[in-house]
Every structure is written in structure tokens, then in C-alpha cells.
N, CA, C and O atoms as a GROMACS GRO file, in nm:
protein
  384
    1MET      N    1   9.555   0.195  18.204
    1MET     CA    2   9.595   0.200  18.071
    1MET      C    3   9.516   0.106  17.990
    1MET      O    4   9.490  -0.007  18.032
    2GLY      N    5   9.481   0.143  17.890
    2GLY     CA    6   9.387   0.058  17.783
    2GLY      C    7   9.468  -0.081  17.759
    2GLY      O    8   9.578  -0.108  17.806
    3THR      N    9   9.396  -0.155  17.682
    3THR     CA   10   9.484  -0.274  17.615
    3THR      C   11   9.418  -0.281  17.464
    3THR      O   12   9.298  -0.264  17.445
    4ILE      N   13   9.491  -0.302  17.386
    4ILE     CA   14   9.471  -0.335  17.218
    4ILE      C   15   9.500  -0.438  17.218
    4ILE      O   16   9.592  -0.468  17.294
    5SER      N   17   9.444  -0.536  17.141
    5SER     CA   18   9.482  -0.650  17.090
    5SER      C   19   9.446  -0.655  16.916
    5SER      O   20   9.334  -0.628  16.872
    6THR      N   21   9.526  -0.683  16.856
    6THR     CA   22   9.516  -0.681  16.690
    6THR      C   23   9.580  -0.831  16.642
    6THR      O   24   9.664  -0.878  16.719
    7ARG      N   25   9.550  -0.901  16.534
    7ARG     CA   26   9.615  -0.984  16.457
    7ARG      C   27   9.694  -0.890  16.338
    7ARG      O   28   9.647  -0.788  16.287
    8VAL      N   29   9.822  -0.949  16.311
    8VAL     CA   30   9.871  -0.858  16.208
    8VAL      C   31   9.918  -0.980  16.094
    8VAL      O   32   9.897  -1.096  16.131
    9PRO      N   33   9.972  -0.962  15.975
    9PRO     CA   34   9.994  -1.048  15.884
    9PRO      C   35  10.134  -1.076  15.910
    9PRO      O   36  10.200  -0.981  15.954
   10GLU      N   37  10.201  -1.204  15.889
   10GLU     CA   38  10.307  -1.246  15.921
   10GLU      C   39  10.442  -1.165  15.872
   10GLU      O   40  10.544  -1.156  15.940
   11ASP      N   41  10.425  -1.117  15.760
   11ASP     CA   42  10.534  -1.018  15.708
   11ASP      C   43  10.559  -0.897  15.824
   11ASP      O   44  10.668  -0.862  15.869
   12LEU      N   45  10.423  -0.843  15.862
   12LEU     CA   46  10.437  -0.743  15.948
   12LEU      C   47  10.513  -0.798  16.119
   12LEU      O   48  10.587  -0.746  16.202
   13GLU      N   49  10.460  -0.896  16.108
   13GLU     CA   50  10.522  -0.963  16.248
   13GLU      C   51  10.659  -0.970  16.248
   13GLU      O   52  10.725  -0.925  16.342
   14ALA      N   53  10.718  -1.030  16.136
   14ALA     CA   54  10.834  -1.030  16.121
   14ALA      C   55  10.928  -0.910  16.132
   14ALA      O   56  11.035  -0.901  16.191
   15GLU      N   57  10.852  -0.808  16.050
   15GLU     CA   58  10.915  -0.684  16.086
   15GLU      C   59  10.933  -0.622  16.190
   15GLU      O   60  11.033  -0.552  16.207
   16LEU      N   61  10.819  -0.638  16.297
   16LEU     CA   62  10.818  -0.590  16.399
   16LEU      C   63  10.909  -0.679  16.499
   16LEU      O   64  10.954  -0.630  16.602
   17GLU      N   65  10.929  -0.793  16.467
   17GLU     CA   66  11.026  -0.866  16.551
   17GLU      C   67  11.185  -0.794  16.508
   17GLU      O   68  11.263  -0.753  16.594
   18ALA      N   69  11.206  -0.789  16.392
   18ALA     CA   70  11.347  -0.712  16.377
   18ALA      C   71  11.338  -0.583  16.428
   18ALA      O   72  11.445  -0.536  16.465
   19TYR      N   73  11.222  -0.501  16.441
   19TYR     CA   74  11.235  -0.388  16.508
   19TYR      C   75  11.259  -0.403  16.664
   19TYR      O   76  11.340  -0.334  16.725
   20LEU      N   77  11.196  -0.482  16.711
   20LEU     CA   78  11.239  -0.511  16.865
   20LEU      C   79  11.368  -0.540  16.890
   20LEU      O   80  11.426  -0.491  16.986
   21ASP      N   81  11.436  -0.639  16.786
   21ASP     CA   82  11.574  -0.688  16.817
   21ASP      C   83  11.660  -0.513  16.794
   21ASP      O   84  11.734  -0.462  16.878
   22GLU      N   85  11.633  -0.467  16.693
   22GLU     CA   86  11.703  -0.332  16.682
   22GLU      C   87  11.737  -0.231  16.773
   22GLU      O   88  11.843  -0.175  16.800
   23GLU      N   89  11.576  -0.218  16.832
   23GLU     CA   90  11.548  -0.110  16.920
   23GLU      C   91  11.568  -0.186  17.070
   23GLU      O   92  11.550  -0.119  17.172
   24ARG      N   93  11.601  -0.311  17.079
   24ARG     CA   94  11.628  -0.373  17.207
   24ARG      C   95  11.503  -0.315  17.319
   24ARG      O   96  11.518  -0.251  17.423
   25LEU      N   97  11.376  -0.363  17.255
   25LEU     CA   98  11.233  -0.321  17.338
   25LEU      C   99  11.148  -0.435  17.348
   25LEU      O  100  11.160  -0.526  17.265
   26ASP      N  101  11.062  -0.441  17.440
   26ASP     CA  102  10.986  -0.561  17.455
   26ASP      C  103  10.862  -0.513  17.367
   26ASP      O  104  10.844  -0.397  17.331
   27ARG      N  105  10.787  -0.609  17.341
   27ARG     CA  106  10.698  -0.592  17.228
   27ARG      C  107  10.595  -0.467  17.290
   27ARG      O  108  10.597  -0.352  17.247
   28SER      N  109  10.511  -0.514  17.395
   28SER     CA  110  10.458  -0.385  17.453
   28SER      C  111  10.486  -0.227  17.408
   28SER      O  112  10.424  -0.144  17.341
   29THR      N  113  10.609  -0.230  17.478
   29THR     CA  114  10.659  -0.087  17.489
   29THR      C  115  10.689  -0.050  17.331
   29THR      O  116  10.669   0.068  17.301
   30ALA      N  117  10.741  -0.149  17.215
   30ALA     CA  118  10.764  -0.133  17.096
   30ALA      C  119  10.630  -0.084  16.997
   30ALA      O  120  10.634  -0.008  16.901
   31VAL      N  121  10.521  -0.148  17.050
   31VAL     CA  122  10.363  -0.099  16.983
   31VAL      C  123  10.342  -0.007  17.014
   31VAL      O  124  10.302   0.070  16.927
   32ARG      N  125  10.353   0.044  17.153
   32ARG     CA  126  10.304   0.169  17.198
   32ARG      C  127  10.372   0.276  17.130
   32ARG      O  128  10.309   0.373  17.088
   33LYS      N  129  10.537   0.262  17.110
   33LYS     CA  130  10.629   0.376  17.054
   33LYS      C  131  10.576   0.400  16.902
   33LYS      O  132  10.550   0.508  16.848
   34LEU      N  133  10.567   0.269  16.850
   34LEU     CA  134  10.518   0.291  16.693
   34LEU      C  135  10.391   0.369  16.682
   34LEU      O  136  10.384   0.477  16.623
   35LEU      N  137  10.289   0.307  16.742
   35LEU     CA  138  10.127   0.366  16.756
   35LEU      C  139  10.144   0.518  16.815
   35LEU      O  140  10.082   0.598  16.746
   36ALA      N  141  10.199   0.566  16.904
   36ALA     CA  142  10.219   0.691  16.928
   36ALA      C  143  10.286   0.774  16.809
   36ALA      O  144  10.230   0.876  16.768
   37GLU      N  145  10.414   0.726  16.747
   37GLU     CA  146  10.476   0.810  16.629
   37GLU      C  147  10.356   0.784  16.514
   37GLU      O  148  10.327   0.887  16.452
   38GLY      N  149  10.285   0.672  16.477
   38GLY     CA  150  10.208   0.686  16.371
   38GLY      C  151  10.083   0.804  16.383
   38GLY      O  152  10.050   0.883  16.295
   39LEU      N  153  10.031   0.792  16.508
   39LEU     CA  154   9.923   0.882  16.541
   39LEU      C  155   9.979   1.055  16.552
   39LEU      O  156   9.907   1.154  16.540
   40GLU      N  157  10.119   1.054  16.575
   40GLU     CA  158  10.179   1.186  16.556
   40GLU      C  159  10.170   1.218  16.399
   40GLU      O  160  10.105   1.318  16.369
   41ALA      N  161  10.213   1.162  16.323
   41ALA     CA  162  10.242   1.168  16.190
   41ALA      C  163  10.071   1.188  16.122
   41ALA      O  164  10.044   1.272  16.036
   42TRP      N  165   9.998   1.120  16.164
   42TRP     CA  166   9.871   1.150  16.115
   42TRP      C  167   9.789   1.274  16.166
   42TRP      O  168   9.711   1.339  16.096
   43ARG      N  169   9.817   1.296  16.292
   43ARG     CA  170   9.796   1.442  16.326
   43ARG      C  171   9.823   1.547  16.249
   43ARG      O  172   9.740   1.630  16.212
   44ARG      N  173   9.967   1.545  16.217
   44ARG     CA  174  10.039   1.627  16.151
   44ARG      C  175   9.990   1.645  15.990
   44ARG      O  176   9.985   1.753  15.931
   45GLU      N  177   9.964   1.541  15.945
   45GLU     CA  178   9.925   1.539  15.805
   45GLU      C  179   9.775   1.592  15.816
   45GLU      O  180   9.732   1.686  15.750
   46ARG      N  181   9.714   1.530  15.893
   46ARG     CA  182   9.577   1.597  15.871
   46ARG      C  183   9.581   1.758  15.906
   46ARG      O  184   9.532   1.835  15.824
   47ALA      N  185   9.635   1.804  16.018
   47ALA     CA  186   9.682   1.939  16.038
   47ALA      C  187   9.685   2.009  15.930
   47ALA      O  188   9.610   2.104  15.910
   48LEU      N  189   9.787   1.961  15.834
   48LEU     CA  190   9.831   2.016  15.702
   48LEU      C  191   9.718   2.030  15.604
   48LEU      O  192   9.681   2.128  15.539
   49ASP      N  193   9.676   1.914  15.609
   49ASP     CA  194   9.542   1.895  15.498
   49ASP      C  195   9.427   2.018  15.517
   49ASP      O  196   9.383   2.088  15.426
   50ARG      N  197   9.392   2.025  15.651
   50ARG     CA  198   9.302   2.140  15.694
   50ARG      C  199   9.348   2.244  15.679
   50ARG      O  200   9.267   2.329  15.641
   51PHE      N  201   9.506   2.295  15.701
   51PHE     CA  202   9.548   2.431  15.681
   51PHE      C  203   9.546   2.463  15.543
   51PHE      O  204   9.506   2.575  15.510
   52VAL      N  205   9.584   2.379  15.456
   52VAL     CA  206   9.624   2.403  15.332
   52VAL      C  207   9.462   2.400  15.269
   52VAL      O  208   9.444   2.473  15.172
   53ASP      N  209   9.370   2.339  15.307
   53ASP     CA  210   9.250   2.357  15.246
   53ASP      C  211   9.155   2.484  15.308
   53ASP      O  212   9.041   2.504  15.267
   54GLY      N  213   9.219   2.567  15.415
   54GLY     CA  214   9.164   2.680  15.474
   54GLY      C  215   9.074   2.689  15.582
   54GLY      O  216   9.012   2.785  15.628
   55GLY      N  217   9.078   2.539  15.623
   55GLY     CA  218   9.000   2.493  15.742
   55GLY      C  219   9.049   2.516  15.867
   55GLY      O  220   8.973   2.508  15.964
   56LEU      N  221   9.170   2.544  15.880
   56LEU     CA  222   9.240   2.584  16.015
   56LEU      C  223   9.330   2.677  15.989
   56LEU      O  224   9.406   2.660  15.893
   57SER      N  225   9.341   2.795  16.070
   57SER     CA  226   9.483   2.889  16.079
   57SER      C  227   9.592   2.839  16.105
   57SER      O  228   9.599   2.731  16.164
   58LEU      N  229   9.683   2.897  16.072
   58LEU     CA  230   9.862   2.857  16.113
   58LEU      C  231   9.856   2.808  16.256
   58LEU      O  232   9.897   2.696  16.287
   59SER      N  233   9.804   2.891  16.340
   59SER     CA  234   9.820   2.871  16.466
   59SER      C  235   9.736   2.754  16.516
   59SER      O  236   9.770   2.674  16.603
   60ALA      N  237   9.626   2.754  16.450
   60ALA     CA  238   9.500   2.625  16.508
   60ALA      C  239   9.556   2.496  16.467
   60ALA      O  240   9.544   2.392  16.533
   61ALA      N  241   9.636   2.508  16.325
   61ALA     CA  242   9.670   2.392  16.285
   61ALA      C  243   9.794   2.313  16.351
   61ALA      O  244   9.810   2.191  16.354
   62ALA      N  245   9.881   2.418  16.405
   62ALA     CA  246  10.020   2.392  16.491
   62ALA      C  247   9.968   2.337  16.623
   62ALA      O  248  10.045   2.270  16.691
   63GLU      N  249   9.836   2.361  16.667
   63GLU     CA  250   9.793   2.346  16.810
   63GLU      C  251   9.740   2.193  16.755
   63GLU      O  252   9.791   2.100  16.819
   64PHE      N  253   9.665   2.161  16.669
   64PHE     CA  254   9.600   2.068  16.626
   64PHE      C  255   9.729   1.918  16.622
   64PHE      O  256   9.732   1.809  16.680
   65ALA      N  257   9.825   1.993  16.518
   65ALA     CA  258   9.936   1.887  16.505
   65ALA      C  259  10.001   1.868  16.642
   65ALA      O  260  10.065   1.763  16.648
   66ASP      N  261  10.001   1.939  16.749
   66ASP     CA  262  10.057   1.947  16.870
   66ASP      C  263  10.223   1.973  16.866
   66ASP      O  264  10.304   1.907  16.931
   67CYS      N  265  10.251   2.078  16.782
   67CYS     CA  266  10.358   2.099  16.776
   67CYS      C  267  10.376   2.283  16.769
   67CYS      O  268  10.278   2.340  16.722
   68SER      N  269  10.493   2.370  16.811
   68SER     CA  270  10.476   2.483  16.764
   68SER      C  271  10.457   2.557  16.626
   68SER      O  272  10.462   2.502  16.516
   69VAL      N  273  10.435   2.683  16.649
   69VAL     CA  274  10.356   2.739  16.515
   69VAL      C  275  10.503   2.734  16.421
   69VAL      O  276  10.506   2.704  16.301
   70TRP      N  277  10.604   2.765  16.491
   70TRP     CA  278  10.732   2.762  16.382
   70TRP      C  279  10.766   2.596  16.333
   70TRP      O  280  10.815   2.579  16.221
   71GLU      N  281  10.741   2.485  16.415
   71GLU     CA  282  10.754   2.376  16.360
   71GLU      C  283  10.661   2.356  16.254
   71GLU      O  284  10.704   2.319  16.145
   72PHE      N  285  10.513   2.379  16.275
   72PHE     CA  286  10.429   2.356  16.183
   72PHE      C  287  10.466   2.455  16.055
   72PHE      O  288  10.449   2.414  15.940
   73ALA      N  289  10.510   2.568  16.078
   73ALA     CA  290  10.553   2.654  15.942
   73ALA      C  291  10.647   2.576  15.851
   73ALA      O  292  10.641   2.589  15.729
   74ASP      N  293  10.742   2.485  15.918
   74ASP     CA  294  10.846   2.441  15.863
   74ASP      C  295  10.788   2.288  15.779
   74ASP      O  296  10.831   2.241  15.674
   75LEU      N  297  10.691   2.240  15.857
   75LEU     CA  298  10.611   2.143  15.790
   75LEU      C  299  10.525   2.189  15.669
   75LEU      O  300  10.491   2.109  15.582
   76VAL      N  301  10.498   2.294  15.666
   76VAL     CA  302  10.402   2.339  15.511
   76VAL      C  303  10.502   2.388  15.443
   76VAL      O  304  10.487   2.395  15.321
   77GLU      N  305  10.611   2.428  15.495
   77GLU     CA  306  10.724   2.489  15.377
   77GLU      C  307  10.776   2.361  15.307
   77GLU      O  308  10.815   2.367  15.191
   78ASP      N  309  10.775   2.237  15.382
   78ASP     CA  310  10.824   2.125  15.334
   78ASP      C  311  10.743   2.039  15.225
   78ASP      O  312  10.788   1.953  15.150
   79THR      N  313  10.602   2.092  15.239
   79THR     CA  314  10.479   2.053  15.140
   79THR      C  315  10.498   2.100  15.010
   79THR      O  316  10.452   2.040  14.913
   80ASP      N  317  10.570   2.217  15.000
   80ASP     CA  318  10.560   2.325  14.891
   80ASP      C  319  10.423   2.374  14.856
   80ASP      O  320  10.398   2.418  14.744
   81ALA      N  321  10.334   2.366  14.952
   81ALA     CA  322  10.208   2.408  14.923
   81ALA      C  323  10.198   2.576  14.959
   81ALA      O  324  10.278   2.617  15.042
   82ALA      N  325  10.104   2.670  14.901
   82ALA     CA  326  10.110   2.808  14.914
   82ALA      C  327  10.018   2.811  15.016
   82ALA      O  328   9.906   2.761  15.019
   83TRP      N  329  10.080   2.880  15.106
   83TRP     CA  330  10.009   2.869  15.234
   83TRP      C  331   9.951   3.024  15.294
   83TRP      O  332   9.859   3.036  15.375
   84VAL      N  333  10.013   3.114  15.243
   84VAL     CA  334  10.010   3.252  15.286
   84VAL      C  335   9.881   3.308  15.217
   84VAL      O  336   9.878   3.311  15.094
   85ALA      N  337   9.788   3.347  15.280
   85ALA     CA  338   9.662   3.377  15.212
   85ALA      C  339   9.623   3.497  15.308
   85ALA      O  340   9.680   3.507  15.417
   86ALA      N  341   9.507   3.607  15.262
   86ALA     CA  342   9.474   3.716  15.356
   86ALA      C  343   9.392   3.661  15.493
   86ALA      O  344   9.394   3.713  15.604
   87ASP      N  345   9.305   3.517  15.442
   87ASP     CA  346   9.206   3.482  15.557
   87ASP      C  347   9.312   3.407  15.661
   87ASP      O  348   9.267   3.406  15.776
   88HIS      N  349   9.405   3.362  15.650
   88HIS     CA  350   9.492   3.281  15.706
   88HIS      C  351   9.545   3.385  15.788
   88HIS      O  352   9.533   3.376  15.910
   89LEU      N  353   9.605   3.487  15.736
   89LEU     CA  354   9.653   3.583  15.811
   89LEU      C  355   9.581   3.645  15.908
   89LEU      O  356   9.616   3.648  16.026
   90GLU      N  357   9.476   3.699  15.861
   90GLU     CA  358   9.383   3.763  15.939
   90GLU      C  359   9.354   3.688  16.073
   90GLU      O  360   9.361   3.735  16.187
   91ALA      N  361   9.317   3.550  16.030
   91ALA     CA  362   9.285   3.438  16.151
   91ALA      C  363   9.400   3.414  16.258
   91ALA      O  364   9.384   3.392  16.378
   92ASP      N  365   9.514   3.423  16.192
   92ASP     CA  366   9.609   3.420  16.303
   92ASP      C  367   9.642   3.532  16.369
   92ASP      O  368   9.684   3.517  16.484
   93LEU      N  369   9.629   3.664  16.315
   93LEU     CA  370   9.646   3.785  16.380
   93LEU      C  371   9.510   3.798  16.460
   93LEU      O  372   9.526   3.849  16.571
   94ASP      N  373   9.409   3.770  16.436
   94ASP     CA  374   9.323   3.769  16.555
   94ASP      C  375   9.339   3.679  16.679
   94ASP      O  376   9.286   3.710  16.785
   95GLU      N  377   9.408   3.575  16.666
   95GLU     CA  378   9.444   3.476  16.752
   95GLU      C  379   9.543   3.522  16.832
   95GLU      O  380   9.548   3.474  16.945
   96LEU      N  381   9.636   3.616  16.795
   96LEU     CA  382   9.722   3.670  16.883
   96LEU      C  383   9.653   3.757  16.981
   96LEU      O  384   9.717   3.815  17.069
   0.00000   0.00000   0.00000
């Protein structure tokens, strides 16, 4: 397991301390959990952006986001982005 060390502003550290107390976690576990959640959100946002821009098909974007096609379709629906296009549909059918 790798090690990451960073300095944070006092207000962020205070918020982390509140999180530690609320979740009853040690600092290392809490930071790993928050980092994993943040990276998951980043992957999903990036997949959504690339999908809406036409860079990824629905199934490829779902794979990139590390979720099922149905979960990813729900994410897309939540963004209110128009996402059904002929090229997306053809790419998804080709992948099946």
C-alpha cells in the first residue's frame, strides 16, 4: 500500500476531525474512504462528460465510470443531457 502525505488548511482539518468523530474512524481510514469516494465521483463526472461529448458510447462510459450500464443511464438521465444519438446507439449495438 502506498503512502500519501499532504498539508491541508486548518478549516479542512477541522472538518476532517468532525468527520472522524461522526463516522468513528481513524484518520487513515477516513482519508482513504474520502479519497476513494472523491475519485469515484471524478470518474463518473469524467465519463458523463466524455459520453455527452460523444467520445464514449454508453457501455464504454459505464465501464469507465465503473458502474453498470443501467446505473450509468440513470446518471445521464439525472444530468438532463440529450444522450440518444445514432452514433451512440450504433456503437453500443456493435459492442453487444
